[in-house]
N, C-alpha and C positions, 0 to 999 in steps of 0.2 A: 391687311392694308391692300387696297386696290390701286394699281398704277395705270396710267394712261400715257400713251405717246402717239404723236401723229408724224409718221414718216413721210417725207416729201422728197421729190427729186425728178430729174428728167426721166422720161419714159424710155429707159434703156436697161441693159443687163445689170448695171450697178444698182439700180433701184430694186430690181427683183432679188439681187443678192442680199441687200440690206433687209428686206422683208423676210427672206429665207433665214438669215442669221438670227433675227429676232424670234422667229418661230422656233428655231432650234435652241434658243436660250429660255424657252418656256413662255413666251408671249403668245397670245391668241389674237386672231383677227377680230376686229370689232367693226361691224358694218361692212358696207361695200366700198371698194376703192373708188376714188374720184379722179377725174382728169380735167385739165383745162389747157388751153393753148396760149402760150406767151408769144404774142405777135412780134415783140421787139427781138427776142432771141430766136424766133421761128422754130420753137420746139414745144412738144407736148410735155406737161408737168403732171406727175401722178402724186396721189396722196392715199395713204392707207393708215387707218387708226388701228392700234394694237393695245391690248390690256394684259395685265398680269396680276395675279393675287400672290402676295408675299406675306408670310405669317410671322417671320422672325424679326421684323423691323417696324419702326414707327415712321410715319411720313415726316419729312422735313423739306422745306423749300430749297435747301442747299444740296439735296441729294442729286446725283447724276443718274437720271432714269435709265440711260443706256447701259449703265454698269450693274443694274439690278437683275 
């Protein structure tokens, strides 16, 4: 089974730590990161897609992808 997540958040160290945590849990980067600017909050928002192949489970819409 292939899993997909899109990590998003402010462009700060916490976002980088979330991506690093996912990589260390076996997720792989998928494509390039994206950034946009939130004029209301006056901050840059980042997004990075990650994927992971899991062999021992079947997909269910109820599964928590962050725990896989």
